[in-house]
gemmi code that builds the backbone of each chain (N, CA, C; Angstrom):
import gemmi

chains = {
    "A": [
        ("UNK", (-7.116, 25.652, -53.864), (-5.668, 25.525, -53.736), (-5.021, 25.207, -55.073)),
        ("UNK", (-5.768, 25.323, -56.142), (-5.218, 24.945, -57.445), (-4.110, 25.896, -57.881)),
        ("UNK", (-3.918, 26.958, -57.127), (-2.897, 27.927, -57.521), (-1.476, 27.491, -57.157)),
        ("UNK", (-1.340, 26.423, -56.389), (0.014, 25.973, -56.004), (0.766, 25.495, -57.243)),
        ("UNK", (1.912, 26.089, -57.515), (2.642, 25.670, -58.703), (3.112, 24.216, -58.577)),
        ("UNK", (3.126, 23.517, -59.698), (3.463, 22.095, -59.709), (4.859, 21.851, -59.143)),
        ("UNK", (5.779, 22.785, -59.389), (7.161, 22.519, -59.005), (7.349, 22.382, -57.491)),
        ("UNK", (6.406, 22.881, -56.699), (6.552, 22.743, -55.263), (6.057, 21.394, -54.741)),
        ("UNK", (5.132, 20.779, -55.442), (4.506, 19.571, -54.890), (5.522, 18.465, -54.701)),
        ("UNK", (6.552, 18.402, -55.559), (7.554, 17.346, -55.442), (8.320, 17.504, -54.115)),
        ("UNK", (8.713, 18.758, -53.819), (9.426, 19.007, -52.571), (8.574, 18.647, -51.359)),
        ("UNK", (7.314, 19.046, -51.426), (6.408, 18.766, -50.317), (6.295, 17.260, -50.118)),
        ("UNK", (6.191, 16.515, -51.225), (6.043, 15.072, -51.149), (7.313, 14.440, -50.547)),
        ("UNK", (8.494, 14.899, -51.012), (9.751, 14.363, -50.495), (9.830, 14.542, -48.985)),
        ("UNK", (9.438, 15.757, -48.545), (9.502, 16.051, -47.127), (8.580, 15.126, -46.344)),
        ("UNK", (7.370, 14.920, -46.881), (6.399, 14.070, -46.197), (6.911, 12.637, -46.125)),
        ("UNK", (7.504, 12.155, -47.229), (8.047, 10.792, -47.241), (9.100, 10.621, -46.152)),
        ("UNK", (10.000, 11.618, -46.055), (11.062, 11.546, -45.056), (10.491, 11.541, -43.651)),
        ("UNK", (9.495, 12.416, -43.439), (8.890, 12.482, -42.108), (8.244, 11.152, -41.747)),
        ("UNK", (7.546, 10.566, -42.723), (6.888, 9.282, -42.487), (7.898, 8.202, -42.166)),
        ("UNK", (8.995, 8.188, -42.947), (10.010, 7.164, -42.758), (10.664, 7.297, -41.377)),
        ("UNK", (10.993, 8.565, -41.024), (11.603, 8.781, -39.708), (10.674, 8.355, -38.587)),
        ("UNK", (9.400, 8.711, -38.721), (8.422, 8.362, -37.699), (8.316, 6.846, -37.601)),
        ("UNK", (8.333, 6.170, -38.753), (8.231, 4.715, -38.779), (9.430, 4.076, -38.087)),
        ("UNK", (10.632, 4.602, -38.426), (11.847, 4.045, -37.841), (11.893, 4.273, -36.335)),
        ("UNK", (11.473, 5.464, -35.912), (11.439, 5.744, -34.475), (10.502, 4.782, -33.759)),
        ("UNK", (9.362, 4.498, -34.403), (8.372, 3.608, -33.793), (8.944, 2.190, -33.695)),
        ("UNK", (9.560, 1.711, -34.776), (10.196, 0.392, -34.781), (11.196, 0.291, -33.638)),
        ("UNK", (12.020, 1.339, -33.518), (13.058, 1.356, -32.496), (12.451, 1.280, -31.098)),
        ("UNK", (11.404, 2.069, -30.873), (10.868, 2.118, -29.517), (10.152, 0.808, -29.190)),
        ("UNK", (9.575, 0.149, -30.187), (8.939, -1.147, -29.948), (9.970, -2.205, -29.568)),
        ("UNK", (11.147, -2.132, -30.165), (12.183, -3.130, -29.878), (12.933, -2.806, -28.591)),
        ("UNK", (12.606, -1.686, -27.948), (13.266, -1.297, -26.703), (14.541, -0.512, -26.935)),
        ("UNK", (14.933, -0.323, -28.201), (16.135, 0.456, -28.485), (15.875, 1.922, -28.175)),
        ("UNK", (16.913, 2.584, -27.665), (16.785, 3.999, -27.331), (18.001, 4.744, -27.826)),
        ("UNK", (17.838, 6.044, -27.982), (19.016, 6.867, -28.258), (19.006, 8.097, -27.382)),
        ("UNK", (20.215, 8.532, -27.008), (20.380, 9.666, -26.101), (21.413, 10.609, -26.695)),
        ("UNK", (21.105, 11.904, -26.711), (22.023, 12.852, -27.354), (22.427, 13.971, -26.421)),
        ("UNK", (23.635, 14.449, -26.595), (23.972, 15.788, -26.122), (24.239, 16.623, -27.362)),
        ("UNK", (24.883, 17.775, -27.218), (25.048, 18.629, -28.393), (25.981, 18.024, -29.431)),
        ("UNK", (26.904, 17.146, -28.983), (27.932, 16.647, -29.893), (27.712, 15.225, -30.401)),
        ("UNK", (27.233, 14.363, -29.517), (27.132, 12.950, -29.901), (25.763, 12.367, -29.570)),
        ("UNK", (25.475, 11.205, -30.189), (24.303, 10.419, -29.836), (24.771, 9.031, -29.427)),
        ("UNK", (24.255, 8.560, -28.294), (24.561, 7.213, -27.818), (23.339, 6.335, -28.059)),
        ("UNK", (23.575, 5.177, -28.690), (22.481, 4.237, -28.977), (22.519, 3.098, -27.967)),
        ("UNK", (21.351, 2.750, -27.465), (21.218, 1.671, -26.472), (20.348, 0.572, -27.069)),
        ("UNK", (20.954, -0.604, -27.204), (20.245, -1.748, -27.779), (20.226, -2.852, -26.733)),
        ("UNK", (19.173, -2.870, -25.865), (19.168, -3.768, -24.709), (19.305, -5.238, -25.082)),
        ("UNK", (18.786, -5.639, -26.238), (18.838, -7.067, -26.597), (20.268, -7.570, -26.767)),
        ("UNK", (21.229, -6.625, -26.957), (22.615, -7.029, -27.179), (23.440, -7.022, -25.891)),
        ("UNK", (22.843, -6.552, -24.791), (23.608, -6.364, -23.547), (23.901, -7.709, -22.868)),
        ("UNK", (25.181, -7.914, -22.490), (25.545, -9.128, -21.751), (25.911, -8.803, -20.296)),
        ("UNK", (25.579, -7.596, -19.888), (25.788, -7.155, -18.506), (27.237, -7.264, -18.047)),
        ("UNK", (28.123, -6.866, -18.902), (29.538, -6.803, -18.536), (29.761, -5.680, -17.531)),
        ("UNK", (28.835, -4.735, -17.502), (28.751, -3.636, -16.525), (29.931, -2.653, -16.519)),
        ("UNK", (30.685, -2.632, -17.595), (31.744, -1.629, -17.701), (31.162, -0.219, -17.637)),
        ("UNK", (29.995, -0.032, -18.245), (29.450, 1.318, -18.390), (29.196, 1.963, -17.029)),
        ("UNK", (28.453, 1.275, -16.153), (28.126, 1.972, -14.899), (29.237, 1.900, -13.871)),
        ("UNK", (30.137, 0.884, -14.012), (31.292, 0.877, -13.110), (32.251, 2.023, -13.450)),
        ("UNK", (32.302, 2.343, -14.734), (33.232, 3.383, -15.180), (32.626, 4.788, -15.025)),
        ("UNK", (31.314, 4.914, -15.275), (30.739, 6.258, -15.370), (29.283, 6.254, -14.881)),
        ("UNK", (29.115, 6.078, -13.581), (27.774, 5.992, -12.979), (26.995, 7.300, -13.169)),
        ("UNK", (27.764, 8.412, -13.298), (27.100, 9.713, -13.480), (26.260, 9.757, -14.759)),
        ("UNK", (26.654, 8.966, -15.735), (25.913, 8.930, -17.001), (25.066, 7.671, -17.109)),
        ("UNK", (25.671, 6.531, -16.799), (24.986, 5.243, -16.962), (24.591, 4.690, -15.594)),
        ("UNK", (23.356, 4.952, -15.199), (22.885, 4.504, -13.888), (21.641, 3.638, -14.068)),
        ("UNK", (21.791, 2.304, -13.974), (20.672, 1.391, -14.262), (19.480, 1.567, -13.323)),
        ("UNK", (19.712, 2.219, -12.155), (18.590, 2.363, -11.218), (17.760, 3.610, -11.494)),
        ("UNK", (18.196, 4.381, -12.489), (17.523, 5.655, -12.763), (16.713, 5.523, -14.055)),
        ("UNK", (15.675, 6.329, -14.204), (14.932, 6.370, -15.478), (14.827, 7.803, -15.979)),
        ("UNK", (15.238, 8.124, -17.200), (15.988, 7.221, -18.072), (17.370, 6.917, -17.507)),
        ("UNK", (17.874, 5.752, -17.844), (19.106, 5.289, -17.177), (20.354, 5.979, -17.710)),
        ("UNK", (20.241, 6.637, -18.872), (21.381, 7.367, -19.430), (21.146, 8.873, -19.298)),
        ("UNK", (22.082, 9.562, -18.644), (22.004, 11.016, -18.538), (23.217, 11.628, -19.224)),
        ("UNK", (22.983, 12.168, -20.408), (24.090, 12.683, -21.223), (24.728, 13.933, -20.632)),
        ("UNK", (24.068, 14.517, -19.632), (24.642, 15.718, -19.007), (25.619, 15.362, -17.887)),
        ("UNK", (25.728, 14.062, -17.580), (26.507, 13.630, -16.423), (28.009, 13.708, -16.556)),
        ("UNK", (28.515, 13.821, -17.796), (29.975, 13.842, -17.986), (30.297, 14.491, -19.324)),
        ("UNK", (31.562, 14.928, -19.489), (31.963, 15.503, -20.773), (31.891, 14.456, -21.891)),
        ("UNK", (31.710, 14.941, -23.120), (31.539, 14.067, -24.279), (32.641, 13.016, -24.391)),
        ("UNK", (33.898, 13.435, -24.241), (34.995, 12.493, -24.440), (34.950, 11.338, -23.436)),
        ("UNK", (34.555, 11.658, -22.208), (34.446, 10.625, -21.176), (33.355, 9.618, -21.554)),
        ("UNK", (32.242, 10.135, -22.092), (31.148, 9.252, -22.506), (31.601, 8.341, -23.655)),
        ("UNK", (32.310, 8.935, -24.623), (32.811, 8.150, -25.758), (33.729, 7.033, -25.257)),
        ("UNK", (34.678, 7.390, -24.387), (35.627, 6.400, -23.872), (34.892, 5.253, -23.178)),
        ("UNK", (33.841, 5.598, -22.435), (33.099, 4.577, -21.705), (32.292, 3.693, -22.654)),
        ("UNK", (31.632, 4.310, -23.631), (30.867, 3.515, -24.606), (31.803, 2.569, -25.355)),
        ("UNK", (33.011, 3.029, -25.641), (33.976, 2.185, -26.346), (34.384, 0.946, -25.544)),
        ("UNK", (34.152, 0.965, -24.226), (34.482, -0.197, -23.393), (33.466, -1.321, -23.537)),
        ("UNK", (32.255, -0.976, -23.984), (31.180, -1.981, -24.071), (31.613, -3.094, -25.032)),
        ("UNK", (31.616, -4.358, -24.546), (32.129, -5.450, -25.379), (31.141, -5.903, -26.459)),
        ("UNK", (29.923, -5.414, -26.402), (28.936, -5.793, -27.420), (28.482, -4.528, -28.139)),
        ("UNK", (27.473, -4.666, -28.978), (26.927, -3.476, -29.626), (25.730, -2.922, -28.866)),
        ("UNK", (25.631, -3.272, -27.580), (24.547, -2.729, -26.767), (24.652, -1.207, -26.669)),
        ("UNK", (25.893, -0.707, -26.493), (26.115, 0.739, -26.500), (27.001, 1.093, -27.692)),
        ("UNK", (26.496, 1.969, -28.524), (27.285, 2.488, -29.646), (27.082, 3.996, -29.676)),
        ("UNK", (27.915, 4.671, -30.424), (27.814, 6.134, -30.450), (28.156, 6.666, -31.835)),
        ("UNK", (27.744, 7.923, -32.084), (28.176, 8.624, -33.296), (28.209, 10.119, -33.020)),
        ("UNK", (28.978, 10.827, -33.834), (28.914, 12.283, -33.798), (27.592, 12.720, -34.396)),
        ("UNK", (27.045, 13.838, -33.938), (25.833, 14.368, -34.558), (26.157, 14.982, -35.915)),
        ("UNK", (27.391, 15.360, -36.108), (27.859, 15.917, -37.370), (28.330, 14.775, -38.278)),
        ("UNK", (27.567, 14.515, -39.337), (27.855, 13.348, -40.187), (29.231, 13.419, -40.836)),
        ("UNK", (29.706, 14.629, -41.076), (31.026, 14.772, -41.705), (32.098, 14.177, -40.792)),
        ("UNK", (31.956, 14.423, -39.507), (32.925, 13.883, -38.543), (32.871, 12.365, -38.478)),
        ("UNK", (31.665, 11.811, -38.658), (31.532, 10.353, -38.592), (32.348, 9.659, -39.664)),
        ("UNK", (32.447, 10.294, -40.827), (33.191, 9.663, -41.925), (34.675, 9.616, -41.627)),
        ("UNK", (35.136, 10.485, -40.724), (36.574, 10.563, -40.466), (37.011, 9.730, -39.258)),
        ("UNK", (36.043, 9.054, -38.616), (36.371, 8.307, -37.397), (37.217, 7.082, -37.732)),
        ("UNK", (38.276, 6.856, -36.941), (39.169, 5.718, -37.177), (38.750, 4.486, -36.387)),
        ("UNK", (39.331, 3.327, -36.738), (38.903, 2.054, -36.156), (39.332, 1.909, -34.693)),
        ("UNK", (40.113, 2.876, -34.169), (40.415, 2.837, -32.740), (39.181, 3.164, -31.910)),
        ("UNK", (38.183, 3.779, -32.543), (36.923, 4.085, -31.845), (36.007, 2.874, -31.956)),
        ("UNK", (36.280, 1.880, -31.091), (35.686, 0.549, -31.233), (34.181, 0.543, -31.403)),
        ("UNK", (33.480, 1.340, -30.597), (32.032, 1.252, -30.591), (31.354, 2.370, -31.380)),
        ("UNK", (32.111, 3.037, -32.232), (31.461, 3.958, -33.149), (30.550, 3.145, -34.064)),
        ("UNK", (29.362, 3.692, -34.390), (28.378, 2.911, -35.163), (28.909, 2.488, -36.521)),
        ("UNK", (29.905, 3.206, -37.038), (30.483, 2.836, -38.323), (31.047, 1.416, -38.274)),
        ("UNK", (31.569, 1.024, -37.111), (32.184, -0.297, -36.986), (31.251, -1.317, -36.347)),
        ("UNK", (30.321, -0.843, -35.543), (29.429, -1.770, -34.844), (28.066, -1.887, -35.522)),
        ("UNK", (27.482, -0.750, -35.878), (26.112, -0.771, -36.418), (25.992, 0.193, -37.596)),
        ("UNK", (26.651, -0.155, -38.684), (26.683, 0.755, -39.828), (25.298, 1.125, -40.365)),
        ("UNK", (24.301, 0.270, -40.065), (22.949, 0.565, -40.562), (22.377, 1.852, -39.959)),
        ("UNK", (22.988, 2.310, -38.840), (22.489, 3.528, -38.194), (23.143, 4.794, -38.752)),
        ("UNK", (24.190, 4.624, -39.544), (24.842, 5.796, -40.142), (23.934, 6.392, -41.203)),
        ("UNK", (23.950, 7.693, -41.273), (23.138, 8.358, -42.293), (23.675, 7.996, -43.675)),
        ("UNK", (22.821, 7.456, -44.488), (23.251, 6.993, -45.804), (23.309, 8.137, -46.816)),
        ("UNK", (24.152, 7.948, -47.798), (24.167, 8.863, -48.938), (22.816, 8.722, -49.642)),
        ("UNK", (22.376, 9.751, -50.370), (21.115, 9.645, -51.098), (21.105, 8.397, -51.984)),
        ("UNK", (19.977, 7.673, -51.992), (19.925, 6.411, -52.721), (19.994, 6.617, -54.223)),
        ("UNK", (19.230, 7.572, -54.727), (19.246, 7.795, -56.174), (20.507, 8.563, -56.540)),
        ("UNK", (21.265, 8.052, -57.491), (22.439, 8.819, -57.895), (22.013, 10.150, -58.511)),
        ("UNK", (22.667, 11.199, -58.100), (22.324, 12.506, -58.629), (22.973, 12.685, -59.996)),
        ("UNK", (22.337, 13.464, -60.814), (22.848, 13.643, -62.177), (23.975, 14.671, -62.220)),
        ("UNK", (24.822, 14.531, -63.210), (25.897, 15.491, -63.482), (26.699, 15.912, -62.264)),
        ("UNK", (27.337, 14.953, -61.592), (28.162, 15.391, -60.471), (29.324, 16.240, -60.965)),
        ("UNK", (29.715, 17.196, -60.132), (30.874, 18.031, -60.449), (32.124, 17.173, -60.222)),
        ("UNK", (33.109, 17.314, -61.089), (34.348, 16.574, -60.924), (35.361, 17.431, -60.175)),
        ("UNK", (35.862, 16.901, -59.039), (36.895, 17.606, -58.265), (38.130, 16.718, -58.253)),
        ("UNK", (39.177, 17.150, -58.933), (40.390, 16.333, -59.000), (41.518, 16.998, -58.234)),
        ("UNK", (42.136, 16.225, -57.328), (43.326, 16.691, -56.635), (44.513, 16.234, -57.479)),
        ("UNK", (45.168, 17.154, -58.158), (46.281, 16.777, -59.018), (47.506, 16.469, -58.153)),
        ("UNK", (48.290, 15.450, -58.558), (49.480, 15.068, -57.794), (50.447, 16.250, -57.738)),
        ("UNK", (50.798, 16.666, -56.521), (51.705, 17.805, -56.300), (51.254, 19.060, -57.061)),
        ("UNK", (49.948, 19.175, -57.272), (49.432, 20.300, -58.063), (48.110, 20.817, -57.520)),
        ("UNK", (47.359, 21.529, -58.350), (46.151, 22.219, -57.867), (44.922, 21.319, -57.739)),
        ("UNK", (43.812, 21.940, -57.337), (42.505, 21.286, -57.328), (41.815, 21.716, -58.619)),
        ("UNK", (41.450, 20.753, -59.442), (40.798, 21.087, -60.709), (39.313, 20.731, -60.606)),
        ("UNK", (38.466, 21.750, -60.738), (37.023, 21.559, -60.555), (36.321, 21.802, -61.882)),
        ("UNK", (35.498, 20.819, -62.276), (34.905, 20.867, -63.611), (33.410, 20.578, -63.544)),
        ("UNK", (32.608, 21.396, -64.216), (31.171, 21.147, -64.294), (30.360, 22.396, -64.016)),
        ("UNK", (29.164, 22.188, -63.447), (28.279, 23.298, -63.090), (28.275, 23.450, -61.574)),
        ("UNK", (28.676, 24.609, -61.103), (28.704, 24.799, -59.652), (28.638, 26.281, -59.314)),
        ("UNK", (28.489, 26.549, -58.017), (28.459, 27.938, -57.551), (29.785, 28.224, -56.867)),
        ("UNK", (30.439, 29.285, -57.262), (31.720, 29.660, -56.669), (31.500, 30.856, -55.751)),
        ("UNK", (31.824, 30.672, -54.463), (31.718, 31.772, -53.505), (33.114, 32.221, -53.129)),
        ("UNK", (33.371, 33.497, -53.322), (34.719, 33.998, -53.097), (34.657, 35.471, -52.723)),
        ("UNK", (35.199, 35.811, -51.563), (35.242, 37.203, -51.123), (33.875, 37.874, -51.109)),
        ("UNK", (32.871, 37.147, -50.657), (31.526, 37.719, -50.565), (30.743, 37.690, -51.870)),
        ("UNK", (31.408, 37.263, -52.969), (30.696, 37.158, -54.241), (30.239, 35.722, -54.485)),
        ("UNK", (29.134, 35.620, -55.188), (28.565, 34.311, -55.500), (28.352, 34.255, -57.006)),
        ("UNK", (29.067, 33.334, -57.647), (29.046, 33.306, -59.103), (28.654, 31.921, -59.592)),
        ("UNK", (27.726, 31.869, -60.520), (27.319, 30.591, -61.077), (28.244, 30.214, -62.229)),
        ("UNK", (28.910, 29.063, -62.092), (29.847, 28.606, -63.124), (29.151, 27.504, -63.917)),
        ("UNK", (29.068, 27.689, -65.224), (28.367, 26.719, -66.052), (29.332, 26.025, -66.994)),
        ("UNK", (29.399, 24.701, -66.840), (30.175, 23.864, -67.752), (31.576, 24.433, -68.000)),
        ("UNK", (32.300, 24.724, -66.946), (33.676, 25.197, -67.116), (34.612, 24.552, -66.108)),
        ("UNK", (35.857, 24.939, -66.216), (36.902, 24.365, -65.361), (37.595, 25.494, -64.610)),
        ("UNK", (37.815, 25.293, -63.294), (38.689, 26.211, -62.570), (39.786, 25.396, -61.899)),
        ("UNK", (40.893, 26.046, -61.610), (42.039, 25.378, -61.030), (42.436, 26.166, -59.778)),
        ("UNK", (42.301, 25.552, -58.596), (42.519, 26.256, -57.330), (43.884, 25.864, -56.740)),
        ("UNK", (44.638, 26.878, -56.329), (45.983, 26.687, -55.767), (45.942, 25.847, -54.490)),
        ("UNK", (46.861, 24.876, -54.381), (46.987, 24.065, -53.163), (48.299, 24.315, -52.436)),
        ("UNK", (49.267, 24.955, -53.103), (50.592, 25.106, -52.486), (50.678, 26.387, -51.657)),
        ("UNK", (49.722, 27.297, -51.863), (49.701, 28.539, -51.099), (50.604, 29.625, -51.661)),
        ("UNK", (51.277, 29.353, -52.764), (52.283, 30.289, -53.274), (51.833, 31.064, -54.519)),
        ("UNK", (50.668, 30.758, -55.047), (50.220, 31.417, -56.280), (50.083, 32.929, -56.082)),
        ("UNK", (50.433, 33.698, -57.098), (50.243, 35.150, -57.055), (48.852, 35.527, -57.560)),
        ("UNK", (48.071, 34.523, -57.924), (46.761, 34.757, -58.531), (45.691, 34.051, -57.701)),
        ("UNK", (45.814, 34.162, -56.347), (44.908, 33.468, -55.426), (43.443, 33.832, -55.708)),
        ("UNK", (42.516, 32.875, -55.545), (42.729, 31.499, -55.077), (43.126, 30.536, -56.195)),
        ("UNK", (43.427, 31.066, -57.362), (43.660, 30.178, -58.501), (45.140, 29.824, -58.667)),
        ("UNK", (45.372, 28.714, -59.340), (46.724, 28.219, -59.593), (47.387, 29.059, -60.680)),
        ("UNK", (48.675, 29.390, -60.481), (49.422, 30.055, -61.557), (50.685, 29.266, -61.924)),
        ("UNK", (50.717, 28.008, -61.504), (51.846, 27.146, -61.872), (53.040, 27.244, -60.936)),
        ("UNK", (52.928, 28.078, -59.890), (54.060, 28.310, -58.983), (54.476, 27.023, -58.242)),
        ("UNK", (53.552, 26.049, -58.092), (53.894, 24.828, -57.359), (55.065, 24.086, -57.984)),
        ("UNK", (55.265, 24.243, -59.282), (56.387, 23.557, -59.941), (57.705, 24.198, -59.525)),
        ("UNK", (57.714, 25.531, -59.466), (58.954, 26.233, -59.107), (59.324, 25.983, -57.647)),
        ("UNK", (58.296, 25.914, -56.785), (58.589, 25.765, -55.352), (58.739, 24.307, -54.949)),
        ("UNK", (58.494, 23.398, -55.873), (58.661, 21.975, -55.558), (57.618, 21.465, -54.577)),
        ("UNK", (56.377, 21.960, -54.706), (55.289, 21.544, -53.795), (55.050, 20.021, -53.870)),
        ("UNK", (54.969, 19.414, -52.695), (54.650, 17.987, -52.639), (53.413, 17.812, -51.763)),
        ("UNK", (52.423, 17.164, -52.324), (51.214, 16.957, -51.504), (50.030, 16.501, -52.305)),
    ],
    "B": [
        ("UNK", (8.623, 30.571, -65.194), (9.276, 30.587, -63.873), (10.439, 29.577, -63.844)),
        ("UNK", (11.566, 30.006, -63.329), (12.718, 29.104, -63.284), (12.519, 28.045, -62.196)),
        ("UNK", (12.756, 26.820, -62.553), (12.552, 25.742, -61.578), (13.636, 25.773, -60.516)),
        ("UNK", (13.191, 25.665, -59.282), (14.142, 25.683, -58.180), (14.859, 24.333, -58.118)),
        ("UNK", (16.195, 24.390, -58.104), (16.950, 23.132, -58.122), (16.902, 22.452, -56.758)),
        ("UNK", (16.932, 21.121, -56.806), (17.048, 20.342, -55.589), (18.348, 20.744, -54.904)),
        ("UNK", (18.274, 21.097, -53.622), (19.442, 21.629, -52.917), (20.633, 20.667, -52.970)),
        ("UNK", (20.335, 19.359, -52.838), (21.407, 18.372, -52.817), (22.155, 18.323, -54.145)),
        ("UNK", (21.465, 18.709, -55.211), (22.056, 18.599, -56.537), (22.878, 19.831, -56.903)),
        ("UNK", (22.899, 20.825, -56.015), (23.688, 22.021, -56.271), (25.041, 21.874, -55.582)),
        ("UNK", (26.097, 22.132, -56.311), (27.431, 22.022, -55.736), (27.972, 23.426, -55.484)),
        ("UNK", (28.420, 23.667, -54.262), (28.935, 24.983, -53.899), (30.422, 24.870, -53.571)),
        ("UNK", (31.220, 25.713, -54.219), (32.654, 25.774, -53.968), (32.913, 27.110, -53.285)),
        ("UNK", (33.355, 27.033, -52.028), (33.510, 28.265, -51.261), (34.986, 28.476, -50.893)),
        ("UNK", (35.534, 29.598, -51.327), (36.905, 29.947, -50.976), (36.855, 30.666, -49.638)),
        ("UNK", (37.291, 29.997, -48.586), (37.271, 30.617, -47.258), (38.528, 31.468, -47.106)),
        ("UNK", (38.331, 32.737, -46.766), (39.445, 33.677, -46.708), (40.498, 33.223, -45.697)),
        ("UNK", (41.739, 33.187, -46.128), (42.858, 32.709, -45.300), (42.566, 31.340, -44.692)),
        ("UNK", (41.827, 30.526, -45.439), (41.452, 29.204, -44.951), (41.282, 28.237, -46.104)),
        ("UNK", (40.618, 27.113, -45.834), (40.522, 26.067, -46.847), (39.482, 26.342, -47.942)),
        ("UNK", (39.369, 25.402, -48.857), (38.342, 25.429, -49.891), (37.262, 24.455, -49.450)),
        ("UNK", (36.052, 24.979, -49.262), (34.966, 24.095, -48.845), (34.132, 23.752, -50.068)),
        ("UNK", (33.932, 22.455, -50.295), (33.089, 22.030, -51.407), (31.963, 21.188, -50.836)),
        ("UNK", (30.721, 21.518, -51.204), (29.598, 20.730, -50.702), (28.592, 20.488, -51.802)),
        ("UNK", (27.884, 19.383, -51.696), (26.849, 19.064, -52.666), (27.178, 17.828, -53.477)),
        ("UNK", (26.823, 17.893, -54.740), (26.927, 16.735, -55.620), (28.239, 16.778, -56.392)),
        ("UNK", (29.249, 16.088, -55.888), (30.526, 16.072, -56.600), (31.295, 14.783, -56.326)),
        ("UNK", (32.159, 14.452, -57.249), (33.037, 13.286, -57.106), (34.435, 13.812, -56.839)),
        ("UNK", (35.021, 13.366, -55.733), (36.377, 13.786, -55.377), (37.348, 12.699, -55.808)),
        ("UNK", (38.314, 13.091, -56.624), (39.282, 12.117, -57.115), (40.680, 12.615, -56.766)),
        ("UNK", (41.398, 11.794, -56.002), (42.751, 12.162, -55.593), (43.731, 11.400, -56.474)),
        ("UNK", (44.371, 12.118, -57.389), (45.207, 11.464, -58.389), (46.462, 10.856, -57.765)),
        ("UNK", (46.984, 11.474, -56.707), (48.226, 10.985, -56.112), (47.984, 9.764, -55.218)),
        ("UNK", (46.896, 9.849, -54.411), (46.636, 8.780, -53.457), (45.657, 7.756, -54.001)),
        ("UNK", (45.279, 7.924, -55.258), (44.435, 6.977, -55.971), (43.151, 6.653, -55.196)),
        ("UNK", (42.422, 7.706, -54.831), (41.160, 7.518, -54.110), (40.051, 8.265, -54.833)),
        ("UNK", (38.849, 7.702, -54.781), (37.706, 8.362, -55.420), (36.466, 8.105, -54.584)),
        ("UNK", (35.741, 9.177, -54.240), (34.470, 8.996, -53.550), (33.606, 10.246, -53.686)),
        ("UNK", (32.397, 10.149, -53.150), (31.461, 11.276, -53.194), (31.128, 11.658, -51.759)),
        ("UNK", (31.998, 12.421, -51.087), (31.849, 12.656, -49.650), (30.718, 13.614, -49.266)),
        ("UNK", (30.195, 14.397, -50.236), (29.113, 15.331, -49.901), (29.613, 16.667, -49.390)),
        ("UNK", (30.738, 16.641, -48.643), (31.296, 17.890, -48.128), (32.759, 17.663, -47.770)),
        ("UNK", (33.629, 18.548, -48.214), (35.048, 18.458, -47.830), (35.628, 19.844, -47.606)),
        ("UNK", (36.695, 19.907, -46.813), (37.494, 21.103, -46.643), (38.891, 20.770, -47.156)),
        ("UNK", (39.293, 21.409, -48.234), (40.577, 21.089, -48.849), (41.607, 22.164, -48.508)),
        ("UNK", (42.828, 21.710, -48.198), (43.927, 22.609, -47.820), (44.299, 23.527, -48.977)),
        ("UNK", (44.476, 24.811, -48.690), (44.923, 25.776, -49.699), (46.273, 26.388, -49.332)),
        ("UNK", (46.777, 26.121, -48.119), (47.998, 26.790, -47.676), (49.241, 25.944, -47.952)),
        ("UNK", (49.024, 24.649, -48.248), (50.141, 23.761, -48.547), (50.791, 23.171, -47.316)),
        ("UNK", (50.255, 23.464, -46.108), (50.946, 23.047, -44.893), (50.247, 21.927, -44.131)),
        ("UNK", (49.060, 21.520, -44.579), (48.339, 20.476, -43.849), (49.134, 19.171, -43.829)),
        ("UNK", (49.067, 18.465, -42.709), (49.708, 17.151, -42.612), (48.739, 16.072, -43.071)),
        ("UNK", (47.531, 16.480, -43.424), (46.480, 15.526, -43.800), (46.005, 15.838, -45.213)),
        ("UNK", (46.942, 16.189, -46.112), (46.573, 16.573, -47.470), (45.826, 15.441, -48.170)),
        ("UNK", (44.843, 15.746, -48.997), (44.473, 17.084, -49.459), (43.558, 17.846, -48.507)),
        ("UNK", (43.274, 17.282, -47.330), (42.302, 17.936, -46.453), (42.962, 18.957, -45.527)),
        ("UNK", (42.155, 19.913, -45.102), (42.619, 20.942, -44.174), (42.745, 20.336, -42.779)),
        ("UNK", (43.821, 20.645, -42.069), (43.929, 20.210, -40.670), (44.126, 21.398, -39.727)),
        ("UNK", (43.863, 22.594, -40.241), (43.955, 23.782, -39.384), (45.348, 24.390, -39.331)),
        ("UNK", (46.318, 23.794, -40.041), (47.706, 24.288, -39.987), (47.831, 25.740, -40.451)),
        ("UNK", (46.900, 26.212, -41.281), (46.989, 27.584, -41.801), (46.887, 28.627, -40.687)),
        ("UNK", (46.324, 28.220, -39.540), (46.158, 29.179, -38.446), (47.454, 29.382, -37.672)),
        ("UNK", (48.407, 28.424, -37.821), (49.664, 28.508, -37.079), (50.613, 29.462, -37.787)),
        ("UNK", (51.071, 30.460, -37.043), (51.967, 31.468, -37.636), (53.358, 30.882, -37.830)),
    ],
}
model = gemmi.Model(1)
for chain_id, residues in chains.items():
    chain = gemmi.Chain(chain_id)
    for i, (resn, *xyz) in enumerate(residues, 1):
        res = gemmi.Residue()
        res.name, res.seqid = resn, gemmi.SeqId(i, " ")
        for name, pos in zip(("N", "CA", "C"), xyz):
            atom = gemmi.Atom()
            atom.name, atom.element = name, gemmi.Element(name[0])
            atom.pos, atom.b_iso = gemmi.Position(*pos), 0.0
            res.add_atom(atom)
        chain.add_residue(res)
    model.add_chain(chain)
structure = gemmi.Structure()
structure.add_model(model)
structure.setup_entities()
């Protein structure tokens, strides 16, 4: 197997580390009795040690939360929004939830009481620990364009172009005659944003 | 042989036709007007000028 190029071994190792870590975390969770239940949109976390038996969950939505059934949570029992509303009633962090799409999780507001961002932030997917080198700079100019600087790939109209150490300026007002790029028209039209 | 870049370290700027600008990967987003700075990993930025959630897209471009 000496023919494997060195550049692949790092990727293989990273993948193995992640798999090991996930397996370890899953094992820790199952030993502590914590469980998670998912449908296509959300995951509900169950932390029995935090439950004070306020019983809002099964009084509100027995179709999903039925303590006499195993498993006691059936994510197919109700629409996602109904499940979210019910989990939000839980007065402790025994029931928490998150979107499966991490981008959506970042946009959740504090009205979503039992979202893990507010109850159990340790369960949110973290940004990569090691800072990545040479981040691209994306600046939203006041009442002006998006200015992007650095090394990046630009995809536009089916084309894919590698941009190296340069700056592009993307129109935000929608009025440029040189789309998608800025041509200064935002000043004439009085764009605010 | 050219070394394959770590996917996370590649930043992709995608101009979505008649839609927002999607940026993903390794980048710092700095909003000069609202004085905010972070590294969100992925954003959809408004290009039509009509979003109520600027600088982000809120789907307003689809409304005729």
